[in-house]
N, CA, C and O atoms as CSV, one atom per row, in Angstrom:
chain,resi,resn,atom,element,x,y,z
A,1,UNK,N,N,128.784,136.598,110.213
A,1,UNK,CA,C,128.620,138.029,110.065
A,1,UNK,C,C,129.462,138.783,111.102
A,1,UNK,O,O,130.054,139.817,110.791
A,2,UNK,N,N,129.511,138.267,112.319
A,2,UNK,CA,C,130.272,138.932,113.376
A,2,UNK,C,C,131.745,139.028,113.008
A,2,UNK,O,O,132.384,140.044,113.279
A,3,UNK,N,N,132.291,137.983,112.395
A,3,UNK,CA,C,133.693,137.992,111.999
A,3,UNK,C,C,133.950,139.083,110.967
A,3,UNK,O,O,134.974,139.764,111.029
A,4,UNK,N,N,133.031,139.257,110.016
A,4,UNK,CA,C,133.176,140.298,109.002
A,4,UNK,C,C,133.145,141.683,109.643
A,4,UNK,O,O,133.900,142.571,109.247
A,5,UNK,N,N,132.277,141.864,110.626
A,5,UNK,CA,C,132.207,143.152,111.331
A,5,UNK,C,C,133.490,143.404,112.091
A,5,UNK,O,O,134.007,144.521,112.074
A,6,UNK,N,N,134.014,142.391,112.757
A,6,UNK,CA,C,135.264,142.525,113.501
A,6,UNK,C,C,136.411,142.874,112.559
A,6,UNK,O,O,137.225,143.744,112.871
A,7,UNK,N,N,136.485,142.202,111.405
A,7,UNK,CA,C,137.541,142.503,110.441
A,7,UNK,C,C,137.411,143.922,109.921
A,7,UNK,O,O,138.414,144.620,109.769
A,8,UNK,N,N,136.191,144.359,109.646
A,8,UNK,CA,C,135.963,145.708,109.158
A,8,UNK,C,C,136.399,146.732,110.200
A,8,UNK,O,O,137.046,147.722,109.859
A,9,UNK,N,N,136.056,146.508,111.456
A,9,UNK,CA,C,136.451,147.416,112.527
A,9,UNK,C,C,137.963,147.425,112.713
A,9,UNK,O,O,138.553,148.479,112.950
A,10,UNK,N,N,138.590,146.259,112.609
A,10,UNK,CA,C,140.044,146.179,112.733
A,10,UNK,C,C,140.715,146.963,111.616
A,10,UNK,O,O,141.703,147.658,111.853
A,11,UNK,N,N,140.192,146.860,110.411
A,11,UNK,CA,C,140.753,147.606,109.296
A,11,UNK,C,C,140.596,149.108,109.510
A,11,UNK,O,O,141.518,149.870,109.223
A,12,UNK,N,N,139.447,149.539,110.008
A,12,UNK,CA,C,139.232,150.959,110.285
A,12,UNK,C,C,140.214,151.470,111.331
A,12,UNK,O,O,140.794,152.544,111.175
A,13,UNK,N,N,140.399,150.699,112.394
A,13,UNK,CA,C,141.339,151.088,113.449
A,13,UNK,C,C,142.754,151.144,112.882
A,13,UNK,O,O,143.515,152.065,113.183
A,14,UNK,N,N,143.099,150.161,112.067
A,14,UNK,CA,C,144.431,150.118,111.464
A,14,UNK,C,C,144.669,151.344,110.586
A,14,UNK,O,O,145.701,152.004,110.702
A,15,UNK,N,N,143.721,151.643,109.715
A,15,UNK,CA,C,143.874,152.803,108.834
A,15,UNK,C,C,143.972,154.103,109.626
A,15,UNK,O,O,144.801,154.958,109.316
A,16,UNK,N,N,143.141,154.251,110.631
A,16,UNK,CA,C,143.203,155.453,111.470
A,16,UNK,C,C,144.547,155.560,112.180
A,16,UNK,O,O,145.126,156.644,112.253
A,17,UNK,N,N,145.042,154.449,112.699
A,17,UNK,CA,C,146.332,154.447,113.386
A,17,UNK,C,C,147.453,154.838,112.426
A,17,UNK,O,O,148.263,155.710,112.738
A,18,UNK,N,N,147.499,154.196,111.263
A,18,UNK,CA,C,148.578,154.464,110.313
A,18,UNK,C,C,148.554,155.914,109.832
A,18,UNK,O,O,149.608,156.512,109.616
A,19,UNK,N,N,147.382,156.469,109.668
A,19,UNK,CA,C,147.269,157.855,109.192
A,19,UNK,C,C,147.759,158.870,110.220
A,19,UNK,O,O,148.067,160.005,109.858
A,20,UNK,N,N,147.837,158.486,111.489
A,20,UNK,CA,C,148.314,159.409,112.522
A,20,UNK,C,C,149.836,159.410,112.643
A,20,UNK,O,O,150.402,160.285,113.299
A,21,UNK,N,N,150.499,158.448,112.023
A,21,UNK,CA,C,151.948,158.337,112.165
A,21,UNK,C,C,152.683,159.340,111.292
A,21,UNK,O,O,152.195,159.751,110.240
A,22,UNK,N,N,153.866,159.724,111.751
A,22,UNK,CA,C,154.747,160.570,110.951
A,22,UNK,C,C,155.289,159.758,109.787
A,22,UNK,O,O,155.378,158.532,109.856
A,23,UNK,N,N,155.648,160.451,108.724
A,23,UNK,CA,C,156.152,159.796,107.519
A,23,UNK,C,C,157.419,158.986,107.811
A,23,UNK,O,O,157.636,157.939,107.201
A,24,UNK,N,N,158.251,159.461,108.737
A,24,UNK,CA,C,159.479,158.742,109.080
A,24,UNK,C,C,159.168,157.390,109.741
A,24,UNK,O,O,159.869,156.404,109.515
A,25,UNK,N,N,158.120,157.362,110.551
A,25,UNK,CA,C,157.710,156.100,111.182
A,25,UNK,C,C,157.200,155.127,110.122
A,25,UNK,O,O,157.509,153.936,110.155
A,26,UNK,N,N,156.419,155.650,109.190
A,26,UNK,CA,C,155.922,154.802,108.104
A,26,UNK,C,C,157.068,154.305,107.227
A,26,UNK,O,O,157.040,153.165,106.763
A,27,UNK,N,N,158.080,155.153,106.996
A,27,UNK,CA,C,159.260,154.725,106.241
A,27,UNK,C,C,159.859,153.465,106.868
A,27,UNK,O,O,160.119,152.477,106.182
A,28,UNK,N,N,160.069,153.520,108.170
A,28,UNK,CA,C,160.658,152.381,108.880
A,28,UNK,C,C,159.767,151.148,108.811
A,28,UNK,O,O,160.252,150.030,108.641
A,29,UNK,N,N,158.468,151.359,108.943
A,29,UNK,CA,C,157.541,150.230,108.903
A,29,UNK,C,C,157.514,149.577,107.531
A,29,UNK,O,O,157.419,148.354,107.430
A,30,UNK,N,N,157.595,150.379,106.472
A,30,UNK,CA,C,157.617,149.834,105.116
A,30,UNK,C,C,158.880,149.001,104.906
A,30,UNK,O,O,158.815,147.900,104.360
A,31,UNK,N,N,160.022,149.520,105.337
A,31,UNK,CA,C,161.276,148.772,105.198
A,31,UNK,C,C,161.191,147.462,105.976
A,31,UNK,O,O,161.576,146.411,105.465
A,32,UNK,N,N,160.690,147.521,107.201
A,32,UNK,CA,C,160.549,146.301,108.008
A,32,UNK,C,C,159.637,145.283,107.327
A,32,UNK,O,O,159.944,144.092,107.302
A,33,UNK,N,N,158.519,145.750,106.775
A,33,UNK,CA,C,157.584,144.843,106.106
A,33,UNK,C,C,158.224,144.240,104.859
A,33,UNK,O,O,158.041,143.056,104.576
A,34,UNK,N,N,158.968,145.044,104.118
A,34,UNK,CA,C,159.623,144.544,102.913
A,34,UNK,C,C,160.626,143.443,103.265
A,34,UNK,O,O,160.694,142.423,102.579
A,35,UNK,N,N,161.394,143.645,104.322
A,35,UNK,CA,C,162.336,142.609,104.759
A,35,UNK,C,C,161.599,141.368,105.250
A,35,UNK,O,O,162.005,140.244,104.957
A,36,UNK,N,N,160.525,141.571,105.991
A,36,UNK,CA,C,159.747,140.438,106.503
A,36,UNK,C,C,159.203,139.595,105.357
A,36,UNK,O,O,159.232,138.365,105.410
A,37,UNK,N,N,158.703,140.270,104.316
A,37,UNK,CA,C,158.174,139.557,103.154
A,37,UNK,C,C,159.267,138.773,102.420
A,37,UNK,O,O,159.011,137.685,101.905
A,38,UNK,N,N,160.472,139.318,102.373
A,38,UNK,CA,C,161.551,138.699,101.601
A,38,UNK,C,C,162.374,137.700,102.399
A,38,UNK,O,O,163.252,137.043,101.840
A,39,UNK,N,N,162.114,137.575,103.666
A,39,UNK,CA,C,162.913,136.680,104.510
A,39,UNK,C,C,162.967,135.244,103.976
A,39,UNK,O,O,164.036,134.634,104.018
A,40,UNK,N,N,161.863,134.679,103.478
A,40,UNK,CA,C,161.965,133.322,102.918
A,40,UNK,C,C,162.964,133.238,101.753
A,40,UNK,O,O,163.667,132.237,101.614
A,41,UNK,N,N,163.026,134.272,100.926
A,41,UNK,CA,C,163.994,134.282,99.829
A,41,UNK,C,C,165.423,134.350,100.356
A,41,UNK,O,O,166.315,133.665,99.854
A,42,UNK,N,N,165.629,135.177,101.364
A,42,UNK,CA,C,166.969,135.279,101.943
A,42,UNK,C,C,167.392,133.970,102.601
A,42,UNK,O,O,168.548,133.558,102.501
A,43,UNK,N,N,166.464,133.337,103.261
A,43,UNK,CA,C,166.780,132.082,103.947
A,43,UNK,C,C,166.904,130.897,102.997
A,43,UNK,O,O,167.448,129.857,103.368
A,44,UNK,N,N,166.401,131.047,101.772
A,44,UNK,CA,C,166.402,129.934,100.826
A,44,UNK,C,C,167.753,129.747,100.134
A,44,UNK,O,O,167.977,128.732,99.474
A,45,UNK,N,N,168.645,130.714,100.282
A,45,UNK,CA,C,169.934,130.595,99.600
A,45,UNK,C,C,171.081,130.906,100.552
A,45,UNK,O,O,170.970,131.748,101.443
A,46,UNK,N,N,172.167,130.210,100.336
A,46,UNK,CA,C,173.392,130.508,101.085
A,46,UNK,C,C,174.357,131.310,100.223
A,46,UNK,O,O,175.413,131.734,100.692
A,47,UNK,N,N,173.991,131.516,98.955
A,47,UNK,CA,C,174.818,132.264,98.014
A,47,UNK,C,C,174.794,133.749,98.401
A,47,UNK,O,O,173.748,134.396,98.338
A,48,UNK,N,N,175.941,134.274,98.795
A,48,UNK,CA,C,176.022,135.661,99.254
A,48,UNK,C,C,175.668,136.659,98.152
A,48,UNK,O,O,175.080,137.705,98.428
A,49,UNK,N,N,176.022,136.343,96.913
A,49,UNK,CA,C,175.651,137.240,95.813
A,49,UNK,C,C,174.138,137.285,95.635
A,49,UNK,O,O,173.570,138.351,95.397
A,50,UNK,N,N,173.496,136.146,95.747
A,50,UNK,CA,C,172.028,136.091,95.641
A,50,UNK,C,C,171.390,136.842,96.807
A,50,UNK,O,O,170.412,137.563,96.611
A,51,UNK,N,N,171.921,136.685,98.001
A,51,UNK,CA,C,171.396,137.415,99.151
A,51,UNK,C,C,171.537,138.922,98.956
A,51,UNK,O,O,170.626,139.682,99.286
A,52,UNK,N,N,172.673,139.350,98.423
A,52,UNK,CA,C,172.875,140.774,98.145
A,52,UNK,C,C,171.877,141.285,97.113
A,52,UNK,O,O,171.370,142.401,97.227
A,53,UNK,N,N,171.597,140.458,96.100
A,53,UNK,CA,C,170.614,140.842,95.089
A,53,UNK,C,C,169.232,141.007,95.716
A,53,UNK,O,O,168.522,141.968,95.421
A,54,UNK,N,N,168.858,140.071,96.575
A,54,UNK,CA,C,167.556,140.140,97.248
A,54,UNK,C,C,167.490,141.385,98.129
A,54,UNK,O,O,166.483,142.093,98.128
A,55,UNK,N,N,168.547,141.652,98.872
A,55,UNK,CA,C,168.578,142.823,99.752
A,55,UNK,C,C,168.483,144.110,98.928
A,55,UNK,O,O,167.771,145.038,99.311
A,56,UNK,N,N,169.187,144.169,97.816
A,56,UNK,CA,C,169.111,145.353,96.942
A,56,UNK,C,C,167.692,145.560,96.433
A,56,UNK,O,O,167.204,146.689,96.387
A,57,UNK,N,N,167.033,144.478,96.053
A,57,UNK,CA,C,165.645,144.575,95.584
A,57,UNK,C,C,164.713,145.042,96.697
A,57,UNK,O,O,163.822,145.859,96.466
A,58,UNK,N,N,164.920,144.526,97.894
A,58,UNK,CA,C,164.100,144.941,99.043
A,58,UNK,C,C,164.242,146.441,99.262
A,58,UNK,O,O,163.248,147.156,99.391
A,59,UNK,N,N,165.473,146.906,99.303
A,59,UNK,CA,C,165.720,148.317,99.575
A,59,UNK,C,C,165.187,149.210,98.455
A,59,UNK,O,O,164.665,150.294,98.717
A,60,UNK,N,N,165.317,148.759,97.213
A,60,UNK,CA,C,164.782,149.525,96.084
A,60,UNK,C,C,163.259,149.613,96.172
A,60,UNK,O,O,162.687,150.695,96.047
A,61,UNK,N,N,162.607,148.470,96.388
A,61,UNK,CA,C,161.138,148.444,96.458
A,61,UNK,C,C,160.628,149.310,97.601
A,61,UNK,O,O,159.676,150.072,97.430
A,62,UNK,N,N,161.265,149.195,98.778
A,62,UNK,CA,C,160.843,149.988,99.936
A,62,UNK,C,C,161.038,151.475,99.661
A,62,UNK,O,O,160.200,152.296,100.035
A,63,UNK,N,N,162.131,151.815,99.014
A,63,UNK,CA,C,162.396,153.213,98.683
A,63,UNK,C,C,161.344,153.757,97.720
A,63,UNK,O,O,160.871,154.881,97.891
A,64,UNK,N,N,160.981,152.981,96.725
A,64,UNK,CA,C,159.947,153.399,95.768
A,64,UNK,C,C,158.619,153.665,96.473
A,64,UNK,O,O,157.941,154.654,96.193
A,65,UNK,N,N,158.263,152.775,97.384
A,65,UNK,CA,C,157.007,152.943,98.128
A,65,UNK,C,C,157.090,154.177,99.013
A,65,UNK,O,O,156.170,154.993,99.034
A,66,UNK,N,N,158.188,154.313,99.741
A,66,UNK,CA,C,158.338,155.449,100.652
A,66,UNK,C,C,158.358,156.776,99.898
A,66,UNK,O,O,157.844,157.777,100.397
A,67,UNK,N,N,158.938,156.792,98.720
A,67,UNK,CA,C,158.989,158.026,97.930
A,67,UNK,C,C,157.656,158.344,97.257
A,67,UNK,O,O,157.482,159.431,96.706
A,68,UNK,N,N,156.723,157.409,97.300
A,68,UNK,CA,C,155.416,157.619,96.689
A,68,UNK,C,C,154.422,158.290,97.629
A,68,UNK,O,O,153.315,158.634,97.214
A,69,UNK,N,N,154.804,158.479,98.886
A,69,UNK,CA,C,153.961,159.208,99.826
A,69,UNK,C,C,153.210,158.337,100.818
A,69,UNK,O,O,153.240,157.108,100.769
A,70,UNK,N,N,152.550,159.023,101.704
A,70,UNK,CA,C,151.887,158.384,102.837
A,70,UNK,C,C,150.778,157.419,102.414
A,70,UNK,O,O,150.635,156.347,103.002
A,71,UNK,N,N,150.008,157.784,101.418
A,71,UNK,CA,C,148.926,156.902,100.968
A,71,UNK,C,C,149.491,155.590,100.452
A,71,UNK,O,O,148.956,154.523,100.753
A,72,UNK,N,N,150.562,155.657,99.681
A,72,UNK,CA,C,151.194,154.438,99.159
A,72,UNK,C,C,151.754,153.589,100.296
A,72,UNK,O,O,151.676,152.361,100.260
A,73,UNK,N,N,152.314,154.245,101.295
A,73,UNK,CA,C,152.858,153.506,102.439
A,73,UNK,C,C,151.747,152.777,103.194
A,73,UNK,O,O,151.877,151.596,103.517
A,74,UNK,N,N,150.667,153.481,103.468
A,74,UNK,CA,C,149.540,152.869,104.189
A,74,UNK,C,C,148.964,151.720,103.373
A,74,UNK,O,O,148.691,150.650,103.917
A,75,UNK,N,N,148.779,151.931,102.081
A,75,UNK,CA,C,148.254,150.869,101.214
A,75,UNK,C,C,149.160,149.642,101.239
A,75,UNK,O,O,148.682,148.513,101.351
A,76,UNK,N,N,150.458,149.865,101.135
A,76,UNK,CA,C,151.419,148.758,101.137
A,76,UNK,C,C,151.348,147.972,102.452
A,76,UNK,O,O,151.296,146.742,102.444
A,77,UNK,N,N,151.347,148.684,103.564
A,77,UNK,CA,C,151.323,148.006,104.858
A,77,UNK,C,C,150.038,147.199,105.047
A,77,UNK,O,O,150.079,146.046,105.478
A,78,UNK,N,N,148.912,147.808,104.724
A,78,UNK,CA,C,147.627,147.115,104.906
A,78,UNK,C,C,147.516,145.936,103.947
A,78,UNK,O,O,147.064,144.861,104.342
A,79,UNK,N,N,147.919,146.121,102.700
A,79,UNK,CA,C,147.801,145.031,101.723
A,79,UNK,C,C,148.739,143.870,102.030
A,79,UNK,O,O,148.548,142.765,101.523
A,80,UNK,N,N,149.751,144.117,102.858
A,80,UNK,CA,C,150.673,143.057,103.247
A,80,UNK,C,C,150.417,142.527,104.649
A,80,UNK,O,O,151.260,141.846,105.233
A,81,UNK,N,N,149.250,142.845,105.178
A,81,UNK,CA,C,148.815,142.200,106.404
A,81,UNK,C,C,148.996,142.960,107.693
A,81,UNK,O,O,148.681,142.429,108.758
A,82,UNK,N,N,149.498,144.202,107.643
A,82,UNK,CA,C,149.642,144.944,108.888
A,82,UNK,C,C,148.264,145.262,109.448
A,82,UNK,O,O,147.398,145.771,108.737
A,83,UNK,N,N,148.069,144.962,110.717
A,83,UNK,CA,C,146.840,145.302,111.415
A,83,UNK,C,C,147.186,145.821,112.804
A,83,UNK,O,O,148.046,145.264,113.487
A,84,UNK,N,N,146.525,146.873,113.210
A,84,UNK,CA,C,146.687,147.402,114.555
A,84,UNK,C,C,145.935,146.496,115.520
A,84,UNK,O,O,144.880,145.959,115.186
A,85,UNK,N,N,146.467,146.336,116.680
A,85,UNK,CA,C,145.773,145.555,117.704
A,85,UNK,C,C,144.998,146.500,118.595
A,85,UNK,O,O,145.497,147.549,119.001
A,86,UNK,N,N,143.782,146.117,118.890
A,86,UNK,CA,C,142.906,146.947,119.719
A,86,UNK,C,C,142.785,146.303,121.102
A,86,UNK,O,O,142.556,145.101,121.233
A,87,UNK,N,N,142.942,147.118,122.096
A,87,UNK,CA,C,142.795,146.641,123.469
A,87,UNK,C,C,141.781,147.524,124.195
A,87,UNK,O,O,141.869,148.751,124.147
A,88,UNK,N,N,140.843,146.907,124.851
A,88,UNK,CA,C,139.871,147.653,125.645
A,88,UNK,C,C,140.402,147.756,127.063
A,88,UNK,O,O,140.963,146.803,127.604
A,89,UNK,N,N,140.218,148.916,127.651
A,89,UNK,CA,C,140.677,149.076,129.030
A,89,UNK,C,C,139.504,149.302,129.957
A,89,UNK,O,O,139.692,149.459,131.164
């Protein structure tokens, strides 16, 4: 039960953090996450044309998400594993 509570609190902190960011910051984070997700595909081929195709898809997908607004950006980041780290002082 404690683990579920910790995960729930982490998600709340993450959502609150992401909602405070400017749209430009979220744009960058979405692009970074899209590249991070596609890195195995990029590393799986040495074919430059295939790499260009993967990169084009990454940029298109990230652009679609970013153009869909802040809610879509936050949803994308959270659904792909982004979590804010909490530190007590």
